[in-house]
N, C-alpha and C positions, 0 to 999 in steps of 0.2 A: 300707132299701127291700127288698122281696121280690125273689126271683130273677127273677120275671116282669117286675118293674119295671126290673130291671138288664139285661134281655135285649132285643135287637132281632133280628127275623127279616128278613133281606134277600133279596129274590128278583130276580135279574138277568133281564132279558128283552131279547134282541137280535133285531131283525128280519132280520138277514143270516143266511140259512140256505139252502144250495144244494139240500139234499135235500127241504126242506119250506118253500117261500117263505111269508113273512108268518106264520111259525109261532106267535108269541104271540097272534095274532088268530084262529087256527083255531077253528071252532065245535065245542064239545063240550057236549052236553046243553043247548044254547041259550045258552051263555056262551062268551066267548073263553077260550082255554086259560089265558092268564095270570091271568084272574080265577078260574078253577077252582083254580089253584095257590094263589093268595092265600087262597081260602076254606079250602083244606086246612090252610094254615099258621095261619089264624085258629082253626080247630077244635082245633089242637094246644094252644092256650092256653099257649104257651111264652114269649111276649113280644110286643112291638109289631111289627106287620107293615108292612114298607115295600117297595114294588116299585121297582127301579132300571131305567129304560128309556133308550133312546137315540134315540127318534123321537117327535115330537109326537103322532102318531095313537095310539100305544100309551099315552102319558101321559094323553090325554083319555079313553080307554076305561077305564083303571084308576081315574082320578079319578071318572068318572061312576058306577063301581061302588061307590064309597064307601071306597076304600082309599088310604092314604098312598102318594105316589109322588114320586120325584125324577128329574130328568133328569141323565144322565151323558154323558160324551164318547163318540164313536163309535170313537176310535182306540186304545182300551186294548189292550195286548198280552196281557193275561191276565184271567181272571175275578176273581182276587183284587184286581187293580188297580181294577176297576170297583166291586167291593164296598167297597173302602176309600174311594173317592171318594163313593159313596153314603152311607157311614157318616158322613163328615165333614159332608155336607149335611143328613142326617136327624137327626143328633145332634151339633150343633156344640159343645155344652157338655160333651160327654164323660161323660154320665150312664150310658150303656150300658157295662157291663163285659163282657158276652158277646155275640158276634155269630154267629147261625146263618145259614149260607148255603144256602138251598134253591134248587136250580136251577129256572128258569122253565118247564121242559118235563116236570115231574113232576105232572100233574094228578090222579093217583090215589094219591099218597103218603098213607100212613096217619098219623094224628095221633101215635100212640105211637112211630113211627119218628122223627119230628121231635124229639119230647121225648127219646128215647134218646140222641140225638147230644150233648146237653148234659151228661148224667150223669157222664162221665169227668172233666170239668172241676170239677164240684161235689165229686166224691169225692177228687180229688188236686190240691192246689194247685201241684204241680210239672209238671202236664200243660199244655202250651201250646195244643195243638190236639186236637180230638176228631173222629173220623169213624166210619163204619159199615162193617161187613163181614158177609158171610154165607158159610156153608160151601158149597163147590162140590159138587153132587151129579151134575151132567151131565159125563160123561167127556170130551165134546168141549170143554167150557169149560176143562178143565185144560191143554190145549195151544193154545188159541185166543189169539193175541197181542192181540186186541181186548178180552179179559177181563183186567183188571188184577188181579194177585194181591198180597196183602199177606203179607209174611213177618213174623210176630210172635211174641213170647214171651208165653205165657199168663199173665195176671195173676189171672184167676178163670175160672169156667166161662162167663162172658159177656163177657170183655174180653181184648184183646191189647194189648201194648205194641209198637208198630210198629218194626221194625228195618230194613225195606226194602220198597219197592214195585217190581213188575216185570211186564213183559209175558210173561216166560218162565214155564216151569213150575217153581215153587219153593214151598217147599224140597224138596230131594231126599229120597227115602226114604219109608217108610211113615208114614201119618198124614194128617190132613185138610189140604186146601188151601182158602184163603179168597179169595173174590171181593170186591174192594174196591168199595164204594159211594161215589160222589163227592159226598157231602154233608158239609160241614165246619162245625164250631163252633169259633170262635176266642176266646181271651181278647183283649180289645181291644189290649193291649200286644203280644201275639204277632202279631196282624195287622199292626200298625204296623211291627214288626221285619221281618216276612216281606216286605212290599212294598218295604222299603228295600234288601233284598238283591238282587244281580244274579242272573241265571240261572246255575245251577250246572252243572258238567260232567255229572253223572249225570242231572240233570233234562233236559238237552239230548239226552243219549244215549238215554234211555228215553222221552223226550217225556212226562214225568210231573212236573208242577209241584210236587207235594208232596215230591219228593226234595230240593228246595232247602232245605226246613225241616230235614230230617234231616241233610243235609250241614252245616248251620249249627249243629248240636247241639241243635235244638229237639225237644221230646218230643211225639209223636203217639200217642194211645191210641185204639183202635178198639172200639166196642161191637158185639157179635155180635147180629144180628137174624135173623129167620127168613124174610124175603122180600126180593126185590130190587124196588124201586119201578120202575114202567114209565116209561122215558124215551121221549118222543115225538120221534123223529128223522126218520121216514119216513111216507109216507101209510099204510102198513100199520100202523105203531105208532098212528097217529091213529085208525084204525078200531078197534083193540083198546081204546083209551082210551074211545072212544064207547060200545063195548059194555059196558065195566065201569061207566060212569056212566049207562047206560040210554038211549043215543041212537045211532042209526045212520042 
């Protein structure tokens, strides 16, 4: 089978959002946001696209738009747990070897960014999880604890081997700092291992789930891209996304 046939793109969509109620259904350019995200994932041509929802109204909207959709529990403690449940339902026979997790609030994400997240796994069989990063150019972001930094060892001009993730300003000294983009691509076996692990000490201290993998000895490589996808978390973000996609 081709890589595309061995890959599933899973998009989690949760209705519970305090800053933007009913976020998955927010109208952007005449379509619900979750449908816009699914369309971006489809344009990437990286694999089968499946949306994972937790309420019937979102299920019906996604189904009516022509996309595969599965219902997941509402009580998951983490996004990776939801993704794993969705994978089991969408691919019970275990045909998918790679799982790309595209967050359901990235309606303007570019196709090449989605595809880039898979490349580290294709290039190195010892890499368990792949993710994305971009060099920080805004001085304020370097000290902002809401901007997660990746401390990595350069593998090439376009890739880092992740050594740590932190909300602090790191590493110390001269040189670039990198903003972590929370889009992950897993080997199926790595996702299964990850969700079986309990929360780790550094994960709980930094409030960063990916540290669980590093503490367990799993390898994460990060592809360096040139832009940060717009995450829609607030009404202001929603207006930005509408402007980008031609609707206000």
